[in-house]
N, C-alpha and C positions, 0 to 999 in steps of 0.2 A: 528451432523456438517459430513459432507463429507470430505473426505482420502483427498483430493486436498486442500480444504479449512484450514483445520487444519494444514496442511504442509503450506500453504501459510500465514495464521495466526502468526504460532512459528516464519517463519522466516521474518516477519515486526516486532513480538516483539523482534529478536533479532537483529534488524538494519544491516540485510544482503540483498545483494540483488543477481538474479538467478546466476548470474557472479561469486559473490563471493564463493555460494554454491555448482557450478559447479567445481570449482577450488579444493574445498574443497573433492570433492566425485567422483570428475574422471567424473562424469555421462554429458552429454552434456546438456546447456543450455535449447535448445529447448524440448528434455526430460524432464525436471525439470516442464518447464511452461505446457506441458500437463498432466504432472501430479497434479498440481496446477489446472487445468483445467478437471481434472478428466478422460481422455483419456491416455488410457493403449496401445496404437495401436505398439507404435513405440517401447517398452520396449521390445519384439523379444518373450513372452511368461511370464505364470505364476509364474517362476520361477527367469527371472530376474527384472521382476515387483515386486514382494516383496522383491527380494533385495536393488532396488534403494529405496522403500519408506524406508528401513529399514537404509538404509546412509542416505539419505536423513532428517530424524528425530531427528540421530544424530545430524548433521553439524547442524541443529533448534534448538536440545534441545529440544524437542518432544521426548513420550516417543513410541515406534515404535510397538511395545505390542498389544495395541488393537486396532492400525490401521491395521495391519498384521489381525489380525481376523476379523475385517469390510473385507476385499480385499477377502477373503478367504471365506466369508460369500457371497458377492455381486457376486464378480468378476471372482472364481476362477471357470475355465472349471469343469465337473463333472466326477468323475472316476481322473481325474487327478495327475497325480504324483508326478510333482513337487512340491508339497505344501508345504517341508521342504527340505532347504537347504542341502546340504552334512557338514559343520561345524556345522550345529545344532544337525544333527545326530550324528556328531562323540565325541558334548562337552557333548551329554546324554549319552552316552557308556557306561557300568559301568567297561566297559573293559578299557578306554579310559588312566587313569592313569597310569594303569600297562603296559600297553603298552608303552608310552612317557618315564616311566621309566626306559621299556627293549633297550629303542632306547639310548637313553643315556649312558645305560652302554656298549650297542654295540660298542656304538663311540670311547670310550673313551681304549677300548679292541683295535678296530684296529686302534688309531694313532700311538703308535710308530710301527706295523708290516709296515705300508704306510711309516713310515721314515724310518726304514730299506730299505724297499725297491728302496726308492727314491738316497739313499745310494750306494743301488750295482749299481742301473744302473748309476751312477754319473760315480761310478771308470771302468765299463764295458766300458761308450760312450770314457772316457778319454784316455784308454789304446787302443779302436780301433785307434782314431785321431793318438796316435804316431804312431802305425804302417801304419798309410796310408802316414802321412807326411815322414816319413822313406824309404818306394817303391820310393814315386817320386823322394827325394831324389837322390837315387840310381840312379832312370834310366837318372837323367840328368847329372848325373857327368859321367855316360858310355857312353852317344849319344851325348856328345857335342863335340866332336872332328870331329867324322863321318860325323855329319850332318853339322859343319864347311866346307866339301871338299867338289871341286866343279866337279858335272857327267862330266865326257868323255863327253857326247853326246849333252854338251852344250858348248864346246871349240871348238877353229877357224879351230885347224887340224882336229876334225873329220866332221865337216861342209864341208869343202875342199874334203875328203873323198869323203863322202856323193856325194857329187857335181858331182868326176872324175867318179865315178859308173852309172851315171846317174840316180842316186837316189838323188831329193829333201830332205837335210836336215830340221830338224826345222827352220831353218833359213827362209829357201826358202818359206816353204810353209804359213808361218806367214807373208810373203811379198806381198801375195794374198789373201786378205781378201773377203768373199763372196762378192757379188755388192747386197747393200740396197737400195731399190724404196725412191727417197727422198718424203716427205711429201707434201700433196697440200698446195701450200700459197692462205693464204685467199682470196675470191674476193672483189677485190675496185671495191668503189665506184668512179663513175665518178670524185669526185675531189680529186681523190688518197689516201684517209681514207680507210681501211677497212671497209663494212657496216653491219653495228650493225644485230644483231640475232634479227627478230621479236620474243615479250614476245606476251604469250597467255593471248588473254584476259579472265579479271575474268568473273568467272559463278556469275549472277546476284542472289542474297536471295530472295526467293517468296515474291510476293505484301499479307499485310494481306490482309484477307478479310471476312467481316462477315460468323458467320458460324451459320447453324440452326439446334437445335436439333431434331430429330425425337419422342420424347418421354419425358414427363416427370413424376415422382413418387414420392410419399411421401418416407420418408428416415427415420429410427429409430428403437427403440424399438418398438414390436408389430406390426410392417408392417406401422409408423411412425405418425404422427401428418392428417387429414382432406384429405387422400390419390385423394379425391373425387374431391379436389380443385386444384389439383396438373398439371392437365393439361392446366390450364387458363391462365396460364406463360409465354405458346408458341402463335406464331404471335402478331398481333395486336390490342391489345384489353386495352384500356387505364384504365378502370370501373374495368375491372379482373386482377385475381391475386390467390395468396393461401396465407394462413395463418396457424399457427400453432395453437395447441391448447391453451388458458388457464392455469397460471398456480400463484401458491400462490407466489411464490419466482421467481427470476430471475435466482436461480439452477433448475426450474422444480421441486419445490416442492419435493427437494431430492428425486427424483425417478428416474430419466434419468440420465445418462453423456450428453444427447445432442439431437436434433432433425434438421432434415434437409430436403433439396429438393434435389432429384437426377435426371441428365440430361441425357438422352443415345443418344449421336453422331449419332448414326448407324453405324459406323466406325473409326477404327484410324485414330485422327487428330492431330496436331501441334495448339496449344491454345497458343498465346499472350497477349493477354488481357481478361477485362472482364468487364463490365458496370451492375450494379445491381440495382433496384429500392426497396429501406428496405420500401416504405412509408413516412408518419410524425412522426413516432417514432423513439426516437434517444435513443441511448444506448445498443444498439447490437452489440457483439463478436461476431465476426464468422471466419471459414475456408473454404476457397477455395480449396477443393483437387479435384485431376486427375490420373486416374488410367487404368488399360484394365481390370479389375472385380470390379463390386459391392459391393465391401467389404471395410469397413475401413484400413484394414490391407494392402490391395494393390492398397490404391489410398492416397500416402503421401500429405500433405497439402505443397502447394506451395505458398500462401500467408494467413495471419492472419489482420486480421482487430478487432480495439474496442472500443466499446462506438461511434460507424458508424450511421447513419439514413439518410432517403433521397436517394440521388443519389452516387451512390460508384462505383467509375472509380478504376480500378484495373488495374497495366501496371507490368507485370511481366517480372523480370531481364532478364530471358533466357527462351525459349519457349520451352511448355511440351508439351509430347506426350500423348494420351490418348484416349480412348473408351465415358469414362463416365466422367463427373463432376460434382462434389458434394458440395452444400453451408449448413455446416454443422455448427450450430448455437449451440455456447457452453454458451452463457447470451443473456437473453432476454428482450427486452427493455419493460417498463410500457406501458399502454395505457391507457384511459382516466378514463377508469373503475377503474383504480386503481390494475388490476391485471397484468398479464406477458405474453406478445403475441408477436408473432415475423410475419414480413408479407415480403413476396417479391411482387411486382406486375409485375417487369416484369425482363428478363436476356438478356442481350446480348452479346456474343461472339466472338471475332476477334480471325482470324490465316488463315492460308490454310490447303489445304488436302496433 
């Protein structure tokens, strides 16, 4: 059983929701849901993916050891150094116990010295505060009478003497302040009230219109499924379309994490909605991903649909920008013959350039 299905089954048996597991592990619910669907693109690399798997397994009561081994065998990049976490290396080190005992002994030895240092620092600070307060008090007592005496330049006699010698005193200088130009009065309307300032008109948002992809290709492991049929979803072809290979289970027979159809818009566009015709089969689960590069890591999921069939209409909560649009199936619907296969008859995108 794949890692994601094992964790999802253990979570259901434990009676936990995705939100409860997210609260226990501090892992976002979208990442937990992606891991249960076999998608590790939002984990940030092998090191973090293994840590998320270990934390989720402990929260739902599953054994993380076999799950980590399966992840390393199936998904870890060749030659990656981050296959073992730092905590595992430290726990397995034969010198870890000795280092911990030495650290505890050093901490007990340094504690009295730190307490003595704190006591001396407090005494020195108190002495400095006393010296500063005494200095301030002496300055106030010594300078009080001089500060209260008026200056000779401000007396009426000094003003009269300055006026008799033809030199304006301080009072005379202050009696002629520099002229200040009055502020212009607001322009009044014919009714007598001030005219309001005209408001700037709001810039209208561009109207959504149909966006036509320039190319459609199969996307997935080993070049995707049926690449020769991908271009049939472009244009007006009611009887045409693309379909995946058939599999023995809805999870691709435990062979792949998913498969999909990649649309190249030719340039960066803004997408507001999408309409996808999945044909008559029901039970498909897929993600709509948009990004600037044709890779799962660079195309984040902007919408998710489960148990879908027929015409699916997606209205995005906020517009997204990107050059590539991916319809990424994570679960396949059953076809009339009892196998599992995905269908895309037609794709319509709305937005603006």
